[in-house]
C-alpha positions as CSV (number, residue, x, y, z in Angstrom):
1,X,-2.8,-31.1,43.0
2,X,-5.1,-28.4,44.3
3,X,-2.3,-25.5,43.7
4,X,-2.0,-27.0,40.1
5,X,-5.5,-26.8,39.5
6,X,-5.7,-23.0,40.6
7,X,-3.2,-22.5,38.3
8,X,-5.0,-23.4,35.6
9,X,-7.8,-22.4,36.8
10,X,-6.5,-18.8,36.9
11,X,-4.9,-18.8,33.7
12,X,-8.4,-19.6,31.5
13,X,-10.1,-16.5,33.8
14,X,-7.6,-14.2,33.0
15,X,-8.5,-14.5,28.8
16,X,-12.1,-14.0,29.3
17,X,-12.8,-10.1,29.0
18,X,-9.5,-9.6,26.4
19,X,-10.7,-8.6,22.8
20,X,-9.5,-9.6,20.0
21,X,-9.5,-5.8,18.7
22,X,-7.5,-5.2,21.4
23,X,-5.4,-8.1,21.3
24,X,-4.9,-7.8,17.7
25,X,-6.2,-4.5,15.7
26,X,-6.5,-4.1,11.8
27,X,-3.6,-2.9,9.8
28,X,-3.6,1.3,9.8
29,X,-2.7,2.8,6.8
30,X,-0.6,4.9,7.4
31,X,-1.2,8.2,5.4
32,X,0.4,11.0,7.2
33,X,4.2,10.0,6.6
34,X,4.2,9.1,2.7
35,X,7.0,9.2,1.5
36,X,8.3,8.7,-2.2
37,X,11.8,5.8,-1.3
38,X,9.4,4.0,1.6
39,X,6.1,4.2,0.3
40,X,5.7,4.8,-3.3
41,X,8.5,3.0,-4.8
42,X,7.3,-0.5,-2.9
43,X,4.3,-0.2,-4.2
44,X,5.2,0.9,-7.7
45,X,7.9,-2.7,-8.0
46,X,5.7,-5.1,-6.5
47,X,2.2,-3.9,-8.8
48,X,4.0,-1.3,-11.7
49,X,7.9,-3.3,-12.2
50,X,6.5,-6.2,-14.2
51,X,5.8,-4.2,-16.7
52,X,6.7,-0.2,-16.5
53,X,10.5,-1.2,-15.6
54,X,14.2,-2.3,-17.1
55,X,14.6,-2.2,-20.9
56,X,12.7,-4.9,-22.2
57,X,9.5,-2.6,-21.0
58,X,6.4,-4.1,-22.2
59,X,4.2,-1.0,-21.1
60,X,5.0,2.3,-23.4
61,X,6.8,3.9,-20.5
62,X,9.1,3.3,-17.3
63,X,8.5,4.0,-13.9
64,X,11.8,3.0,-12.8
65,X,13.2,6.4,-12.0
66,X,11.7,9.1,-10.0
67,X,11.9,11.9,-13.4
68,X,9.8,8.8,-14.6
69,X,6.8,8.4,-12.2
70,X,7.3,12.5,-11.7
71,X,6.3,12.6,-15.6
72,X,3.2,10.3,-15.4
73,X,2.0,12.0,-11.6
74,X,2.3,15.7,-13.5
75,X,0.1,14.3,-16.3
76,X,-2.5,12.5,-14.3
77,X,-1.8,9.5,-15.4
78,X,-0.4,8.0,-12.8
79,X,-3.8,9.0,-10.4
80,X,-6.1,8.6,-12.8
81,X,-4.6,4.6,-13.9
82,X,-4.3,3.7,-9.9
83,X,-8.0,5.0,-9.6
84,X,-9.1,3.6,-12.3
85,X,-10.9,7.0,-13.5
86,X,-12.9,7.3,-16.7
87,X,-10.7,8.6,-19.7
88,X,-7.6,6.3,-18.6
89,X,-6.1,2.3,-18.6
90,X,-6.6,1.2,-15.5
91,X,-3.6,-0.2,-13.4
92,X,-2.5,-2.4,-12.8
93,X,-3.3,-4.3,-16.5
94,X,-4.8,-7.7,-15.9
95,X,-4.7,-7.6,-12.3
96,X,-7.0,-6.4,-9.6
97,X,-7.1,-2.7,-8.6
98,X,-4.3,-1.6,-6.0
99,X,-5.5,-1.8,-2.4
100,X,-7.8,1.1,-1.3
101,X,-4.3,2.2,1.4
102,X,-1.9,1.8,-1.6
103,X,-4.1,3.8,-3.6
104,X,-4.6,6.1,-0.4
105,X,-0.3,6.4,-0.6
106,X,-0.5,7.4,-4.1
107,X,-3.2,9.8,-4.0
108,X,-1.8,11.6,-0.7
109,X,1.5,11.8,-2.2
110,X,0.2,13.2,-5.5
111,X,-1.3,16.1,-3.1
112,X,1.8,16.2,-1.2
113,X,3.0,17.9,-5.0
114,X,4.8,14.4,-5.7
115,X,7.9,15.2,-3.4
116,X,11.3,13.1,-4.6
117,X,11.8,12.2,-0.5
């Protein structure tokens, strides 16, 4: 009985100094290892393809190939749209702005010269 009480008491004492931020660190936005295939393409699929992909495109252009995206990147349209800059149509249309992390990834990829990697 005493041993059982000691085990239970000890198990509660072991957590009293734990800090939530150490146990559950916040999500970190990786803008170091940004690639088209693993970073940018998933953002486009999740946020842009409903209007800018396939044969039934609602938007005025497709973004479903690297070459299509590179055209918009080179023109400045992609940066202007996702950053909601003056003079550009803010995207995604009829939705909230992309997360700060996704915008940062796109900006990093654009700053790197939008490589097809």
